[in-house]
N, CA, C and O atoms as a GROMACS GRO file, in nm:
protein
  536
    1MET      N    1   0.080  -0.121   0.000
    1MET     CA    2   0.000   0.000   0.000
    1MET      C    3   0.084   0.127   0.000
    1MET      O    4   0.043   0.223  -0.065
    2PRO      N    5   0.196   0.134   0.066
    2PRO     CA    6   0.264   0.264   0.073
    2PRO      C    7   0.322   0.303  -0.063
    2PRO      O    8   0.421   0.246  -0.109
    3HIS      N    9   0.257   0.399  -0.123
    3HIS     CA   10   0.304   0.449  -0.251
    3HIS      C   11   0.343   0.595  -0.236
    3HIS      O   12   0.274   0.672  -0.168
    4CYS      N   13   0.450   0.633  -0.298
    4CYS     CA   14   0.486   0.773  -0.313
    4CYS      C   15   0.485   0.799  -0.462
    4CYS      O   16   0.567   0.745  -0.537
    5VAL      N   17   0.392   0.883  -0.506
    5VAL     CA   18   0.382   0.919  -0.646
    5VAL      C   19   0.427   1.063  -0.660
    5VAL      O   20   0.377   1.153  -0.592
    6ILE      N   21   0.522   1.083  -0.749
    6ILE     CA   22   0.582   1.215  -0.769
    6ILE      C   23   0.544   1.266  -0.908
    6ILE      O   24   0.565   1.197  -1.008
    7LEU      N   25   0.490   1.385  -0.912
    7LEU     CA   26   0.465   1.456  -1.037
    7LEU      C   27   0.556   1.577  -1.037
    7LEU      O   28   0.566   1.647  -0.936
    8TYR      N   29   0.624   1.602  -1.148
    8TYR     CA   30   0.717   1.714  -1.149
    8TYR      C   31   0.728   1.775  -1.288
    8TYR      O   32   0.698   1.712  -1.389
    9THR      N   33   0.772   1.900  -1.289
    9THR     CA   34   0.794   1.967  -1.417
    9THR      C   35   0.922   1.909  -1.479
    9THR      O   36   1.023   1.894  -1.411
   10PRO      N   37   0.918   1.876  -1.608
   10PRO     CA   38   1.031   1.808  -1.670
   10PRO      C   39   1.159   1.893  -1.678
   10PRO      O   40   1.266   1.839  -1.705
   11ASN      N   41   1.148   2.023  -1.656
   11ASN     CA   42   1.268   2.104  -1.653
   11ASN      C   43   1.360   2.066  -1.536
   11ASN      O   44   1.478   2.102  -1.536
   12LEU      N   45   1.306   1.994  -1.437
   12LEU     CA   46   1.389   1.949  -1.324
   12LEU      C   47   1.486   1.836  -1.365
   12LEU      O   48   1.588   1.816  -1.300
   13ASP      N   49   1.454   1.764  -1.473
   13ASP     CA   50   1.541   1.654  -1.515
   13ASP      C   51   1.683   1.702  -1.549
   13ASP      O   52   1.780   1.629  -1.528
   14ALA      N   53   1.695   1.823  -1.600
   14ALA     CA   54   1.826   1.876  -1.633
   14ALA      C   55   1.902   1.924  -1.509
   14ALA      O   56   2.022   1.950  -1.515
   15LYS      N   57   1.831   1.936  -1.398
   15LYS     CA   58   1.889   1.993  -1.277
   15LYS      C   59   1.920   1.890  -1.169
   15LYS      O   60   2.002   1.914  -1.081
   16THR      N   61   1.853   1.774  -1.176
   16THR     CA   62   1.872   1.673  -1.072
   16THR      C   63   1.836   1.535  -1.125
   16THR      O   64   1.768   1.522  -1.227
   17ASP      N   65   1.882   1.433  -1.056
   17ASP     CA   66   1.852   1.295  -1.094
   17ASP      C   67   1.732   1.248  -1.011
   17ASP      O   68   1.747   1.215  -0.893
   18VAL      N   69   1.617   1.246  -1.072
   18VAL     CA   70   1.494   1.211  -1.001
   18VAL      C   71   1.497   1.064  -0.959
   18VAL      O   72   1.439   1.029  -0.856
   19SER      N   73   1.563   0.978  -1.036
   19SER     CA   74   1.574   0.836  -0.996
   19SER      C   75   1.650   0.821  -0.865
   19SER      O   76   1.614   0.737  -0.782
   20VAL      N   77   1.751   0.901  -0.846
   20VAL     CA   78   1.826   0.898  -0.720
   20VAL      C   79   1.736   0.943  -0.606
   20VAL      O   80   1.739   0.883  -0.498
   21LEU      N   81   1.657   1.047  -0.628
   21LEU     CA   82   1.563   1.093  -0.525
   21LEU      C   83   1.463   0.982  -0.492
   21LEU      O   84   1.432   0.962  -0.375
   22CYS      N   85   1.414   0.911  -0.592
   22CYS     CA   86   1.319   0.801  -0.567
   22CYS      C   87   1.380   0.697  -0.473
   22CYS      O   88   1.314   0.652  -0.379
   23ARG      N   89   1.504   0.660  -0.498
   23ARG     CA   90   1.570   0.559  -0.414
   23ARG      C   91   1.590   0.612  -0.273
   23ARG      O   92   1.570   0.539  -0.176
   24LYS      N   93   1.630   0.739  -0.260
   24LYS     CA   94   1.649   0.799  -0.128
   24LYS      C   95   1.517   0.797  -0.049
   24LYS      O   96   1.516   0.765   0.070
   25LEU      N   97   1.408   0.832  -0.116
   25LEU     CA   98   1.278   0.834  -0.049
   25LEU      C   99   1.237   0.693  -0.007
   25LEU      O  100   1.190   0.673   0.105
   26ALA      N  101   1.254   0.596  -0.096
   26ALA     CA  102   1.218   0.457  -0.062
   26ALA      C  103   1.301   0.409   0.056
   26ALA      O  104   1.248   0.346   0.148
   27ASP      N  105   1.430   0.438   0.054
   27ASP     CA  106   1.518   0.396   0.164
   27ASP      C  107   1.474   0.458   0.296
   27ASP      O  108   1.473   0.392   0.399
   28GLN      N  109   1.436   0.586   0.292
   28GLN     CA  110   1.390   0.652   0.414
   28GLN      C  111   1.257   0.593   0.461
   28GLN      O  112   1.237   0.572   0.581
   29MET      N  113   1.166   0.567   0.368
   29MET     CA  114   1.037   0.508   0.404
   29MET      C  115   1.057   0.378   0.480
   29MET      O  116   0.984   0.349   0.575
   30LEU      N  117   1.156   0.299   0.439
   30LEU     CA  118   1.179   0.168   0.501
   30LEU      C  119   1.234   0.178   0.644
   30LEU      O  120   1.229   0.080   0.718
   31THR      N  121   1.284   0.294   0.682
   31THR     CA  122   1.339   0.311   0.818
   31THR      C  123   1.238   0.367   0.917
   31THR      O  124   1.264   0.367   1.037
   32ILE      N  125   1.126   0.414   0.870
   32ILE     CA  126   1.029   0.481   0.957
   32ILE      C  127   0.949   0.378   1.037
   32ILE      O  128   0.892   0.284   0.982
   33GLN      N  129   0.947   0.400   1.168
   33GLN     CA  130   0.876   0.308   1.259
   33GLN      C  131   0.773   0.384   1.341
   33GLN      O  132   0.786   0.505   1.364
   34ASP      N  133   0.669   0.312   1.384
   34ASP     CA  134   0.568   0.373   1.470
   34ASP      C  135   0.615   0.368   1.615
   34ASP      O  136   0.728   0.329   1.644
   35GLU      N  137   0.527   0.409   1.705
   35GLU     CA  138   0.562   0.416   1.847
   35GLU      C  139   0.599   0.280   1.906
   35GLU      O  140   0.674   0.273   2.003
   36ALA      N  141   0.548   0.173   1.848
   36ALA     CA  142   0.578   0.038   1.897
   36ALA      C  143   0.700  -0.023   1.829
   36ALA      O  144   0.734  -0.139   1.855
   37GLY      N  145   0.766   0.053   1.742
   37GLY     CA  146   0.883   0.002   1.672
   37GLY      C  147   0.851  -0.079   1.548
   37GLY      O  148   0.939  -0.146   1.493
   38LYS      N  149   0.725  -0.074   1.504
   38LYS     CA  150   0.683  -0.148   1.385
   38LYS      C  151   0.707  -0.062   1.261
   38LYS      O  152   0.682   0.059   1.261
   39GLN      N  153   0.755  -0.127   1.156
   39GLN     CA  154   0.780  -0.058   1.030
   39GLN      C  155   0.649   0.000   0.976
   39GLN      O  156   0.550  -0.073   0.962
   40VAL      N  157   0.647   0.130   0.947
   40VAL     CA  158   0.526   0.197   0.900
   40VAL      C  159   0.499   0.163   0.753
   40VAL      O  160   0.384   0.141   0.715
   41PHE      N  161   0.603   0.159   0.673
   41PHE     CA  162   0.590   0.130   0.531
   41PHE      C  163   0.652  -0.008   0.505
   41PHE      O  164   0.774  -0.020   0.500
   42PRO      N  165   0.569  -0.113   0.488
   42PRO     CA  166   0.622  -0.247   0.467
   42PRO      C  167   0.714  -0.254   0.345
   42PRO      O  168   0.685  -0.195   0.242
   43THR      N  169   0.823  -0.325   0.359
   43THR     CA  170   0.924  -0.333   0.254
   43THR      C  171   0.865  -0.378   0.120
   43THR      O  172   0.889  -0.314   0.018
   44GLY      N  173   0.790  -0.486   0.121
   44GLY     CA  174   0.738  -0.540  -0.004
   44GLY      C  175   0.634  -0.453  -0.071
   44GLY      O  176   0.604  -0.473  -0.189
   45GLY      N  177   0.578  -0.359   0.001
   45GLY     CA  178   0.474  -0.273  -0.056
   45GLY      C  179   0.521  -0.133  -0.087
   45GLY      O  180   0.444  -0.053  -0.141
   46THR      N  181   0.644  -0.101  -0.053
   46THR     CA  182   0.694   0.036  -0.071
   46THR      C  183   0.732   0.060  -0.217
   46THR      O  184   0.812  -0.013  -0.275
   47ARG      N  185   0.672   0.164  -0.274
   47ARG     CA  186   0.697   0.200  -0.412
   47ARG      C  187   0.708   0.352  -0.424
   47ARG      O  188   0.629   0.425  -0.364
   48VAL      N  189   0.806   0.397  -0.499
   48VAL     CA  190   0.820   0.539  -0.528
   48VAL      C  191   0.826   0.550  -0.681
   48VAL      O  192   0.914   0.494  -0.746
   49LEU      N  193   0.732   0.624  -0.734
   49LEU     CA  194   0.718   0.637  -0.880
   49LEU      C  195   0.717   0.785  -0.915
   49LEU      O  196   0.649   0.863  -0.849
   50ALA      N  197   0.792   0.824  -1.018
   50ALA     CA  198   0.800   0.965  -1.056
   50ALA      C  199   0.762   0.982  -1.203
   50ALA      O  200   0.801   0.903  -1.289
   51TYR      N  201   0.684   1.087  -1.229
   51TYR     CA  202   0.635   1.115  -1.363
   51TYR      C  203   0.655   1.263  -1.397
   51TYR      O  204   0.604   1.350  -1.326
   52PRO      N  205   0.729   1.291  -1.504
   52PRO     CA  206   0.736   1.431  -1.548
   52PRO      C  207   0.604   1.467  -1.617
   52PRO      O  208   0.545   1.386  -1.688
   53ALA      N  209   0.560   1.588  -1.595
   53ALA     CA  210   0.435   1.635  -1.656
   53ALA      C  211   0.457   1.662  -1.804
   53ALA      O  212   0.552   1.731  -1.842
   54ALA      N  213   0.370   1.609  -1.888
   54ALA     CA  214   0.379   1.634  -2.031
   54ALA      C  215   0.347   1.780  -2.062
   54ALA      O  216   0.401   1.838  -2.157
   55HIS      N  217   0.260   1.839  -1.983
   55HIS     CA  218   0.218   1.978  -2.002
   55HIS      C  219   0.212   2.042  -1.864
   55HIS      O  220   0.172   1.978  -1.767
   56TYR      N  221   0.253   2.167  -1.856
   56TYR     CA  222   0.249   2.233  -1.725
   56TYR      C  223   0.253   2.384  -1.739
   56TYR      O  224   0.296   2.437  -1.841
   57ALA      N  225   0.208   2.450  -1.634
   57ALA     CA  226   0.219   2.595  -1.620
   57ALA      C  227   0.246   2.621  -1.473
   57ALA      O  228   0.172   2.572  -1.388
   58VAL      N  229   0.350   2.695  -1.443
   58VAL     CA  230   0.387   2.723  -1.304
   58VAL      C  231   0.394   2.875  -1.285
   58VAL      O  232   0.462   2.946  -1.359
   59ALA      N  233   0.323   2.921  -1.185
   59ALA     CA  234   0.323   3.063  -1.145
   59ALA      C  235   0.287   3.152  -1.263
   59ALA      O  236   0.192   3.123  -1.336
   60ASP      N  237   0.362   3.261  -1.282
   60ASP     CA  238   0.326   3.359  -1.386
   60ASP      C  239   0.384   3.326  -1.523
   60ASP      O  240   0.358   3.397  -1.620
   61GLY      N  241   0.463   3.218  -1.532
   61GLY     CA  242   0.520   3.178  -1.661
   61GLY      C  243   0.635   3.263  -1.709
   61GLY      O  244   0.682   3.244  -1.821
   62LYS      N  245   0.680   3.356  -1.629
   62LYS     CA  246   0.788   3.445  -1.672
   62LYS      C  247   0.926   3.387  -1.645
   62LYS      O  248   1.028   3.445  -1.685
   63GLY      N  249   0.930   3.273  -1.578
   63GLY     CA  250   1.058   3.208  -1.550
   63GLY      C  251   1.045   3.059  -1.578
   63GLY      O  252   0.936   3.006  -1.599
   64ASP      N  253   1.158   2.993  -1.576
   64ASP     CA  254   1.160   2.848  -1.596
   64ASP      C  255   1.149   2.781  -1.459
   64ASP      O  256   1.238   2.707  -1.417
   65TYR      N  257   1.038   2.808  -1.392
   65TYR     CA  258   1.017   2.760  -1.257
   65TYR      C  259   0.998   2.609  -1.256
   65TYR      O  260   0.937   2.551  -1.346
   66GLY      N  261   1.050   2.547  -1.152
   66GLY     CA  262   1.031   2.403  -1.134
   66GLY      C  263   0.933   2.376  -1.022
   66GLY      O  264   0.916   2.458  -0.931
   67PHE      N  265   0.869   2.262  -1.030
   67PHE     CA  266   0.775   2.224  -0.925
   67PHE      C  267   0.773   2.073  -0.913
   67PHE      O  268   0.782   2.000  -1.012
   68MET      N  269   0.761   2.025  -0.788
   68MET     CA  270   0.749   1.882  -0.762
   68MET      C  271   0.642   1.861  -0.658
   68MET      O  272   0.640   1.926  -0.553
   69TYR      N  273   0.551   1.767  -0.688
   69TYR     CA  274   0.444   1.730  -0.596
   69TYR      C  275   0.463   1.584  -0.560
   69TYR      O  276   0.471   1.498  -0.648
   70LEU      N  277   0.470   1.556  -0.431
   70LEU     CA  278   0.485   1.419  -0.382
   70LEU      C  279   0.362   1.383  -0.301
   70LEU      O  280   0.325   1.454  -0.207
   71ASN      N  281   0.298   1.274  -0.338
   71ASN     CA  282   0.180   1.227  -0.266
   71ASN      C  283   0.211   1.088  -0.212
   71ASN      O  284   0.236   0.994  -0.287
   72ILE      N  285   0.210   1.078  -0.079
   72ILE     CA  286   0.236   0.950  -0.013
   72ILE      C  287   0.103   0.896   0.037
   72ILE      O  288   0.029   0.965   0.107
   73ARG      N  289   0.073   0.772   0.001
   73ARG     CA  290  -0.049   0.706   0.046
   73ARG      C  291  -0.010   0.599   0.146
   73ARG      O  292   0.083   0.522   0.124
   74MET      N  293  -0.083   0.596   0.257
   74MET     CA  294  -0.058   0.492   0.356
   74MET      C  295  -0.191   0.439   0.407
   74MET      O  296  -0.294   0.507   0.403
   75ALA      N  297  -0.187   0.317   0.456
   75ALA     CA  298  -0.307   0.258   0.514
   75ALA      C  299  -0.344   0.334   0.641
   75ALA      O  300  -0.257   0.394   0.704
   76SER      N  301  -0.468   0.331   0.677
   76SER     CA  302  -0.513   0.401   0.798
   76SER      C  303  -0.464   0.328   0.923
   76SER      O  304  -0.420   0.213   0.917
   77GLY      N  305  -0.474   0.397   1.035
   77GLY     CA  306  -0.439   0.335   1.162
   77GLY      C  307  -0.315   0.391   1.228
   77GLY      O  308  -0.284   0.354   1.341
   78ARG      N  309  -0.244   0.480   1.160
   78ARG     CA  310  -0.125   0.540   1.222
   78ARG      C  311  -0.166   0.664   1.301
   78ARG      O  312  -0.262   0.732   1.265
   79SER      N  313  -0.094   0.691   1.407
   79SER     CA  314  -0.124   0.810   1.488
   79SER      C  315  -0.086   0.936   1.413
   79SER      O  316  -0.009   0.933   1.317
   80ALA      N  317  -0.143   1.048   1.457
   80ALA     CA  318  -0.109   1.178   1.397
   80ALA      C  319   0.040   1.206   1.412
   80ALA      O  320   0.101   1.262   1.321
   81ASP      N  321   0.099   1.168   1.525
   81ASP     CA  322   0.243   1.190   1.545
   81ASP      C  323   0.327   1.111   1.446
   81ASP      O  324   0.426   1.163   1.394
   82VAL      N  325   0.288   0.988   1.418
   82VAL     CA  326   0.363   0.905   1.323
   82VAL      C  327   0.351   0.962   1.183
   82VAL      O  328   0.449   0.968   1.109
   83LYS      N  329   0.231   1.006   1.146
   83LYS     CA  330   0.212   1.064   1.013
   83LYS      C  331   0.294   1.191   0.997
   83LYS      O  332   0.355   1.213   0.892
   84LYS      N  333   0.295   1.275   1.099
   84LYS     CA  334   0.374   1.399   1.092
   84LYS      C  335   0.522   1.368   1.086
   84LYS      O  336   0.595   1.427   1.006
   85MET      N  337   0.568   1.275   1.168
   85MET     CA  338   0.709   1.237   1.168
   85MET      C  339   0.749   1.183   1.031
   85MET      O  340   0.855   1.218   0.979
   86ALA      N  341   0.666   1.097   0.973
   86ALA     CA  342   0.695   1.041   0.840
   86ALA      C  343   0.703   1.153   0.737
   86ALA      O  344   0.796   1.156   0.656
   87GLY      N  345   0.607   1.243   0.739
   87GLY     CA  346   0.608   1.355   0.645
   87GLY      C  347   0.730   1.442   0.661
   87GLY      O  348   0.793   1.481   0.562
   88ASP      N  349   0.765   1.475   0.786
   88ASP     CA  350   0.883   1.558   0.812
   88ASP      C  351   1.011   1.491   0.761
   88ASP      O  352   1.095   1.555   0.699
   89ARG      N  353   1.024   1.362   0.788
   89ARG     CA  354   1.146   1.291   0.746
   89ARG      C  355   1.155   1.281   0.594
   89ARG      O  356   1.263   1.297   0.538
   90LEU      N  357   1.043   1.256   0.530
   90LEU     CA  358   1.046   1.246   0.384
   90LEU      C  359   1.069   1.383   0.320
   90LEU      O  360   1.142   1.394   0.220
   91LEU      N  361   1.008   1.488   0.375
   91LEU     CA  362   1.034   1.622   0.323
   91LEU      C  363   1.179   1.661   0.342
   91LEU      O  364   1.237   1.727   0.256
   92ASP      N  365   1.239   1.621   0.455
   92ASP     CA  366   1.382   1.648   0.477
   92ASP      C  367   1.468   1.583   0.369
   92ASP      O  368   1.567   1.642   0.325
   93VAL      N  369   1.432   1.462   0.327
   93VAL     CA  370   1.506   1.394   0.220
   93VAL      C  371   1.499   1.476   0.091
   93VAL      O  372   1.600   1.496   0.023
   94VAL      N  373   1.380   1.524   0.059
   94VAL     CA  374   1.362   1.603  -0.064
   94VAL      C  375   1.440   1.734  -0.054
   94VAL      O  376   1.508   1.773  -0.148
   95LYS      N  377   1.429   1.802   0.060
   95LYS     CA  378   1.499   1.929   0.077
   95LYS      C  379   1.650   1.911   0.068
   95LYS      O  380   1.719   1.993   0.007
   96GLU      N  381   1.702   1.804   0.126
   96GLU     CA  382   1.846   1.777   0.119
   96GLU      C  383   1.888   1.748  -0.025
   96GLU      O  384   1.992   1.795  -0.071
   97HIS      N  385   1.807   1.671  -0.096
   97HIS     CA  386   1.837   1.637  -0.235
   97HIS      C  387   1.839   1.763  -0.322
   97HIS      O  388   1.924   1.777  -0.410
   98PHE      N  389   1.745   1.855  -0.296
   98PHE     CA  390   1.734   1.976  -0.377
   98PHE      C  391   1.819   2.093  -0.326
   98PHE      O  392   1.820   2.199  -0.388
   99LYS      N  393   1.888   2.074  -0.216
   99LYS     CA  394   1.963   2.185  -0.155
   99LYS      C  395   2.051   2.262  -0.255
   99LYS      O  396   2.044   2.384  -0.259
  100PRO      N  397   2.133   2.194  -0.335
  100PRO     CA  398   2.215   2.271  -0.430
  100PRO      C  399   2.132   2.343  -0.537
  100PRO      O  400   2.173   2.447  -0.588
  101ILE      N  401   2.018   2.288  -0.569
  101ILE     CA  402   1.932   2.348  -0.672
  101ILE      C  403   1.860   2.469  -0.615
  101ILE      O  404   1.845   2.570  -0.684
  102PHE      N  405   1.814   2.460  -0.489
  102PHE     CA  406   1.745   2.573  -0.425
  102PHE      C  407   1.834   2.697  -0.423
  102PHE      O  408   1.783   2.809  -0.427
  103GLU      N  409   1.965   2.678  -0.417
  103GLU     CA  410   2.057   2.792  -0.411
  103GLU      C  411   2.067   2.865  -0.544
  103GLU      O  412   2.112   2.979  -0.549
  104GLN      N  413   2.024   2.799  -0.655
  104GLN     CA  414   2.041   2.858  -0.788
  104GLN      C  415   1.910   2.871  -0.866
  104GLN      O  416   1.904   2.949  -0.962
  105GLU      N  417   1.808   2.798  -0.829
  105GLU     CA  418   1.685   2.790  -0.908
  105GLU      C  419   1.562   2.820  -0.822
  105GLU      O  420   1.567   2.813  -0.700
  106LEU      N  421   1.454   2.854  -0.889
  106LEU     CA  422   1.326   2.875  -0.823
  106LEU      C  423   1.244   2.747  -0.840
  106LEU      O  424   1.198   2.716  -0.950
  107VAL      N  425   1.226   2.675  -0.730
  107VAL     CA  426   1.158   2.546  -0.733
  107VAL      C  427   1.060   2.540  -0.616
  107VAL      O  428   1.094   2.578  -0.504
  108GLY      N  429   0.941   2.492  -0.642
  108GLY     CA  430   0.843   2.469  -0.536
  108GLY      C  431   0.828   2.320  -0.512
  108GLY      O  432   0.831   2.240  -0.605
  109ILE      N  433   0.813   2.283  -0.386
  109ILE     CA  434   0.796   2.143  -0.347
  109ILE      C  435   0.672   2.133  -0.258
  109ILE      O  436   0.655   2.212  -0.166
  110THR      N  437   0.586   2.037  -0.286
  110THR     CA  438   0.473   2.006  -0.198
  110THR      C  439   0.474   1.857  -0.171
  110THR      O  440   0.484   1.776  -0.264
  111LEU      N  441   0.465   1.819  -0.043
  111LEU     CA  442   0.457   1.679  -0.005
  111LEU      C  443   0.332   1.663   0.080
  111LEU      O  444   0.314   1.733   0.180
  112GLN      N  445   0.247   1.570   0.041
  112GLN     CA  446   0.125   1.542   0.117
  112GLN      C  447   0.117   1.393   0.147
  112GLN      O  448   0.159   1.310   0.067
  113ILE      N  449   0.061   1.362   0.264
  113ILE     CA  450   0.035   1.223   0.300
  113ILE      C  451  -0.115   1.205   0.308
  113ILE      O  452  -0.185   1.281   0.374
  114ASP      N  453  -0.164   1.103   0.239
  114ASP     CA  454  -0.305   1.068   0.242
  114ASP      C  455  -0.321   0.931   0.303
  114ASP      O  456  -0.238   0.842   0.282
  115GLU      N  457  -0.427   0.915   0.380
  115GLU     CA  458  -0.466   0.784   0.433
  115GLU      C  459  -0.573   0.725   0.344
  115GLU      O  460  -0.639   0.796   0.268
  116SER      N  461  -0.590   0.596   0.354
  116SER     CA  462  -0.694   0.533   0.272
  116SER      C  463  -0.797   0.460   0.359
  116SER      O  464  -0.815   0.339   0.344
  117PRO      N  465  -0.864   0.532   0.449
  117PRO     CA  466  -0.970   0.466   0.527
  117PRO      C  467  -1.093   0.445   0.441
  117PRO      O  468  -1.124   0.526   0.353
  118GLY      N  469  -1.162   0.336   0.465
  118GLY     CA  470  -1.289   0.312   0.399
  118GLY      C  471  -1.280   0.298   0.248
  118GLY      O  472  -1.370   0.341   0.176
  119GLN      N  473  -1.173   0.239   0.200
  119GLN     CA  474  -1.163   0.220   0.056
  119GLN      C  475  -1.278   0.134   0.007
  119GLN      O  476  -1.322   0.042   0.076
  120VAL      N  477  -1.326   0.163  -0.109
  120VAL     CA  478  -1.433   0.085  -0.168
  120VAL      C  479  -1.380  -0.050  -0.213
  120VAL      O  480  -1.447  -0.152  -0.199
  121TYR      N  481  -1.261  -0.050  -0.268
  121TYR     CA  482  -1.198  -0.174  -0.313
  121TYR      C  483  -1.047  -0.158  -0.300
  121TYR      O  484  -0.992  -0.055  -0.338
  122ASP      N  485  -0.981  -0.259  -0.249
  122ASP     CA  486  -0.836  -0.256  -0.232
  122ASP      C  487  -0.781  -0.394  -0.265
  122ASP      O  488  -0.734  -0.465  -0.177
  123GLY      N  489  -0.788  -0.431  -0.392
  123GLY     CA  490  -0.739  -0.561  -0.434
  123GLY      C  491  -0.589  -0.560  -0.451
  123GLY      O  492  -0.533  -0.464  -0.505
  124LYS      N  493  -0.524  -0.665  -0.405
  124LYS     CA  494  -0.378  -0.673  -0.413
  124LYS      C  495  -0.337  -0.815  -0.446
  124LYS      O  496  -0.403  -0.912  -0.409
  125HIS      N  497  -0.227  -0.825  -0.517
  125HIS     CA  498  -0.161  -0.953  -0.540
  125HIS      C  499  -0.014  -0.922  -0.556
  125HIS      O  500   0.022  -0.839  -0.640
  126SER      N  501   0.070  -0.986  -0.480
  126SER     CA  502   0.213  -0.955  -0.484
  126SER      C  503   0.296  -1.078  -0.451
  126SER      O  504   0.268  -1.151  -0.356
  127THR      N  505   0.398  -1.098  -0.530
  127THR     CA  506   0.496  -1.200  -0.495
  127THR      C  507   0.616  -1.136  -0.424
  127THR      O  508   0.712  -1.205  -0.390
  128LEU      N  509   0.609  -1.005  -0.402
  128LEU     CA  510   0.716  -0.935  -0.330
  128LEU      C  511   0.705  -0.953  -0.179
  128LEU      O  512   0.805  -0.975  -0.112
  129HIS      N  513   0.584  -0.943  -0.125
  129HIS     CA  514   0.566  -0.947   0.020
  129HIS      C  515   0.628  -1.073   0.084
  129HIS      O  516   0.696  -1.060   0.186
  130PRO      N  517   0.606  -1.192   0.029
  130PRO     CA  518   0.665  -1.311   0.093
  130PRO      C  519   0.818  -1.304   0.104
  130PRO      O  520   0.876  -1.358   0.197
  131LEU      N  521   0.880  -1.237   0.010
  131LEU     CA  522   1.026  -1.223   0.013
  131LEU      C  523   1.072  -1.149   0.139
  131LEU      O  524   1.175  -1.183   0.196
  132PHE      N  525   0.996  -1.049   0.182
  132PHE     CA  526   1.036  -0.967   0.296
  132PHE      C  527   0.967  -1.002   0.426
  132PHE      O  528   1.002  -0.947   0.530
  133ASN      N  529   0.870  -1.092   0.423
  133ASN     CA  530   0.797  -1.131   0.544
  133ASN      C  531   0.846  -1.264   0.599
  133ASN      O  532   0.766  -1.346   0.644
  134GLN      N  533   0.974  -1.286   0.595
  134GLN     CA  534   1.030  -1.413   0.645
  134GLN      C  535   1.082  -1.397   0.786
  134GLN      O  536   1.133  -1.492   0.844
   0.00000   0.00000   0.00000
């Protein structure tokens, strides 16, 4: 279930390696634990996917502004403190990754975490989970 989907302006590809950011985010997700020490984002279900926007408009259009939107989905049941801690840690990864770019470019970053309570349908099939649930 834990998915991080990234949408970004393609002008960022010339400024940073988005694949490296994806790996950094996935690695950080795997280290996050709840108050009981349980992994918040199960290894076999953790996915970070990034998509450059085919079409975009940012701000007033007078500059080559960059933008990245990160949406993290997690199953319900985590405390507000755990959700905030997870968001803060993941945003720190993004800020650290973009630090050299922020010094030279105008880039906006938004990271949101959504829960999925009361899903109408949540069908899953994975041969990954057994690998990590040993």
